[in-house]
C-alpha positions in Angstrom: 4.5 -12.4 -3.8 7.8 -10.3 -3.3 10.0 -8.8 -6.0 13.4 -10.1 -6.0 16.1 -8.2 -7.4 18.4 -10.2 -10.2 20.2 -7.3 -11.7 20.0 -3.5 -11.5 16.9 -2.3 -12.9 15.2 -6.0 -13.1 12.7 -6.9 -10.6 11.3 -10.2 -10.9 8.1 -11.5 -8.6 9.1 -14.5 -6.3 6.7 -16.7 -4.8 5.8 -17.7 -1.3 3.6 -18.4 1.5 0.3 -16.4 1.5 0.0 -14.5 4.7 -3.4 -13.2 6.3 -1.2 -10.4 8.2 1.7 -9.8 5.6 4.1 -7.3 7.2 3.6 -3.9 5.7 -0.4 -3.8 6.7 0.3 -5.7 10.2 2.9 -2.8 10.9 0.5 -0.1 9.8 -2.1 -1.4 12.1 0.6 -1.5 15.0 1.6 2.1 14.3 -2.1 3.2 13.9 -3.0 1.7 17.2 -0.2 3.3 19.4 -0.8 6.5 17.6 -4.2 6.5 18.5 -3.3 5.4 22.2 -1.0 8.6 22.4 -3.6 10.9 20.8 -6.0 10.0 23.9 -3.0 10.4 26.0 -2.7 13.9 24.8 -6.6 14.6 24.8 -6.5 14.0 28.3 -5.5 17.7 29.1 -3.1 16.5 31.6 0.2 17.2 29.9 1.3 20.9 29.6 3.8 22.5 27.4 4.2 26.2 28.8 0.8 26.5 30.2 -0.5 25.0 26.8 -2.1 21.6 26.6 0.1 19.5 24.5 -2.9 17.9 22.6 -3.2 21.3 20.9 0.7 21.6 20.2 0.2 18.0 18.7 -2.8 18.7 16.4 -1.1 22.1 15.1 2.1 20.1 14.1 0.6 16.8 13.0 -2.8 17.0 11.7 -2.9 18.1 8.0 -3.1 21.7 8.3 -4.7 23.9 5.4 -2.3 26.0 3.3 -1.4 29.6 5.2 -3.0 28.1 8.5 -0.6 26.5 10.1 0.8 23.8 7.3 4.0 21.7 7.4 5.2 19.6 4.6 5.5 16.9 6.8 1.8 16.6 7.6 1.5 15.1 4.3 2.5 11.8 6.3 1.6 12.2 9.6 -2.2 13.0 9.2 -2.5 9.5 8.0 -1.9 8.0 11.3 -3.9 9.8 13.6 -7.8 9.3 14.1 -10.9 11.2 15.6 -12.2 8.7 17.5 -11.8 4.6 18.1 -14.5 3.9 15.2 -12.8 5.8 12.5 -9.4 4.0 13.3 -10.9 0.7 13.5 -12.9 0.8 10.4 -9.9 2.5 8.6 -7.4 -0.3 9.7 -10.3 -3.2 9.0 -10.9 -1.9 5.5 -7.2 -1.5 5.2 -6.5 -5.6 5.9 -9.5 -6.5 4.2 -8.8 -5.2 0.9 -5.0 -4.6 1.5 -3.7 -8.1 2.4 -4.3 -9.8 -1.2 -2.9 -6.4 -2.6 0.3 -7.0 -1.0 0.7 -10.4 -1.3 0.4 -10.0 -4.6 2.5 -6.8 -5.3 5.2 -7.5 -2.9 5.5 -5.7 0.6 7.9 -2.8 -0.5 5.7 -2.0 -3.7 2.7 -1.5 -1.8 4.2 0.2 1.0 5.2 2.8 -1.7 2.1 2.6 -3.1 0.2 3.0 0.2 2.1 6.3 1.1 1.9 7.8 -2.3 -2.0 7.3 -2.2 -2.2 8.9 0.9 0.0 11.9 -0.1 -1.7 12.3 -2.9 -5.1 12.4 -0.8 -3.6 15.2 1.3 -2.6 16.9 -1.6 -6.0 17.1 -2.8 -7.5 18.0 0.3 -5.2 20.9 0.2 -5.5 22.4 -3.0 -8.8 21.0 -4.3 -11.5 20.2 -1.4 -11.4 24.5 -0.5 -12.9 25.0 -4.3 -16.2 23.2 -2.8 -15.8 23.7 1.2 -14.4 25.7 3.7 -10.6 24.5 4.6 -10.2 22.6 8.0 -7.5 20.6 9.6 -7.7 16.7 8.5 -6.7 13.6 10.0 -7.3 9.9 9.2 -5.6 7.0 6.7 -8.9 6.9 4.7 -7.2 8.7 1.5 -4.3 5.6 1.5 -7.3 3.1 2.3 -9.4 4.4 -1.1 -6.3 3.8 -3.1 -6.1 0.5 -2.0 -9.8 -0.2 -2.5 -9.6 0.8 -5.9 -6.5 -1.4 -6.6 -8.4 -4.3 -5.2 -11.2 -3.5 -7.6 -8.7 -3.3 -10.7 -6.9 -6.4 -9.9 -9.9 -8.6 -8.6 -13.0 -7.2 -10.2 -15.2 -10.2 -10.1 -14.0 -10.9 -6.2 -17.1 -11.0 -4.1 -17.6 -8.6 -1.2 -19.8 -9.8 1.6 -21.6 -6.5 3.0 -22.6 -7.2 6.6 -21.2 -10.8 6.0 -24.8 -11.4 4.3 -25.0 -9.9 0.8 -22.4 -10.6 -1.9 -21.3 -7.8 -4.1 -18.5 -8.1 -6.9 -15.6 -6.0 -5.8 -16.0 -3.8 -8.9 -19.4 -2.7 -8.5 -19.1 -2.3 -4.4 -16.3 -0.1 -5.1 -17.3 2.0 -7.9 -20.5 2.9 -6.0 -18.3 4.0 -2.9 -16.4 6.2 -5.6 -19.6 7.6 -7.1 -20.7 8.8 -3.4 -17.6 10.5 -2.6 -17.6 12.7 -6.1 -21.2 13.3 -5.2 -20.4 14.3 -1.7 -17.1 16.0 -2.3 -18.6 18.1 -5.1 -21.7 19.3 -3.5 -19.8 20.8 -0.6 -21.7 18.9 2.0 -20.4 19.9 5.4 -20.2 16.5 7.0 -17.0 16.5 8.5 -15.6 13.9 6.3 -12.7 14.6 3.9 -14.5 13.6 0.3 -11.9 15.1 -1.8 -8.9 13.2 0.0 -10.8 9.9 -0.6 -11.1 11.0 -4.1 -7.3 12.0 -4.1 -6.2 8.3 -3.0 -8.8 6.7 -5.3 -7.6 8.4 -8.3 -3.9 8.0 -7.7 -4.8 4.2 -6.9 -6.4 3.6 -10.5 -3.5 5.4 -12.2 -0.9 3.5 -10.6 -2.6 -0.4 -11.5 -3.0 1.1 -14.8 0.8 1.9 -15.1 1.4 -1.0 -13.2 -0.6 -3.1 -15.7 1.7 -1.6 -18.7 5.1 -2.5 -16.9 5.8 1.1 -16.1 5.8 1.1 -12.1 7.9 -1.6 -11.7 10.3 -0.3 -14.3 10.5 3.1 -12.4 11.3 1.7 -9.4 13.8 -0.7 -10.8 15.6 2.3 -12.2 15.2 4.0 -8.4 17.0 1.3 -6.4 19.4 0.6 -9.4 20.6 4.1 -8.9 20.4 4.1 -5.1 22.4 0.7 -5.6 24.9 2.5 -7.8 25.5 5.6 -5.1 26.3 2.8 -2.8 28.5 1.1 -4.6 30.5 4.3 -5.3 30.8 5.1 -2.2 28.5 8.1 -2.0 27.0 8.9 1.6 23.4 6.9 1.7 22.1 6.5 5.3 21.6 2.7 5.9 18.0 3.3 6.4 17.1 4.6 3.3 19.1 1.2 1.6 18.0 -1.5 3.7 15.4 -3.4 1.8 15.2 -7.0 3.5 12.8 -6.3 5.9 10.0 -5.5 3.3 11.0 -8.6 1.0 9.1 -12.0 1.7 12.1 -14.2 0.2 15.7 -13.2 -0.1 17.4 -13.5 -3.4 18.6 -16.7 -4.7 21.8 -17.4 -6.7 21.0 -17.8 -10.3 20.6 -21.7 -10.7 23.0 -23.7 -13.0 21.9 -26.2 -15.8 21.9 -29.8 -14.2 22.4 -31.3 -17.9 19.1 -33.2 -17.2 17.1 -32.4 -20.1 13.7 -32.6 -17.8 15.1 -30.3 -15.1 16.3 -27.7 -17.8 12.5 -27.7 -19.4 11.2 -27.6 -16.1 13.4 -24.1 -15.4 12.4 -23.2 -18.8 8.8 -23.4 -17.8 9.3 -21.6 -14.0 11.2 -18.8 -15.9 8.6 -18.5 -18.6 6.0 -17.8 -15.6 7.9 -15.4 -14.0 8.1 -13.4 -17.0 4.8 -13.5 -17.4 4.0 -12.3 -13.8 6.4 -9.6 -14.2 4.4 -8.3 -17.3 0.7 -9.1 -16.6 0.7 -9.6 -12.9 0.0 -12.6 -10.8 -3.6 -12.1 -11.5 -2.8 -12.9 -15.3 -1.9 -16.2 -14.6 -3.7 -19.5 -15.5 -5.0 -22.1 -12.9 -2.5 -24.4 -14.4 0.5 -21.8 -14.2 -0.6 -21.0 -10.8 -0.4 -24.6 -9.7 3.2 -25.3 -11.2 4.4 -22.1 -9.4 3.0 -23.6 -6.2 4.7 -26.9 -6.5 8.2 -25.4 -7.5 7.9 -23.4 -4.8 7.0 -26.3 -2.2 10.2 -28.2 -3.9 12.3 -25.1 -2.8 10.9 -24.5 0.7 9.0 -27.7 1.6 9.1 -26.7 5.3 7.2 -23.3 4.4 3.4 -23.0 5.1 0.8 -20.4 5.3 1.7 -17.4 7.6 -1.4 -17.3 10.3 
């Protein structure tokens, strides 16, 4: 699913092929992988800056450092792309793909990207402000905070979807992810020094849950619509805005189509009204709120519009 702009402040879902590697998740995996390889080069100790190993400079600048111990605001973003070892980055990216794939396909790429970074930043703030109440502050790195937000979103959007533990034991998403969050609460509040930033996980999870609740009430689309409408007005009025801030096409699955005119044929007009009613329902309740019949109608309409469009591998 993607969100196409019809008028300032209005965003309506459009329909397209399901992708197993939607663009945001694909790019996040590639960037995290490249960052991990860069870390390995730095950690080799072969590169020096003024006699200081570059890895130390890198950690001081880009790991999430405790407040008063080297914290810089940009670390709330950079720490999300850094990992301690191969299994750390592998498991985070695997979980991001497994649970985020369907969320991005449902919400659209731009909305999912904003959601993911919001959860990651909330996780960082939680680690900075709340974690010191339970344990000693330390430098933090990893995408887990954003990933936990994705886990919660998946559980709320698809609560009865089965997840196979070790590819054998089926457990409904709502039970599995509730159990994982309960573990994080236990470990995070008992102050166990196991080297895991549990409060960061909880921060991302809490914002993920709040986001979905607001989204189900239409608040998120309303806020994003106003945000992009203001940005569009600034561009139209000639205010200087960097192109990278307003470029949107690369995060959309489909480009906006021109409004259709009535053909004068009653069957065409009736079918178009059905499609419009379904799109309005998605904007209010989300794709998961559709009945199987409505999903079938939407898919049939998509095939007529894009007869050569198939599933992205």
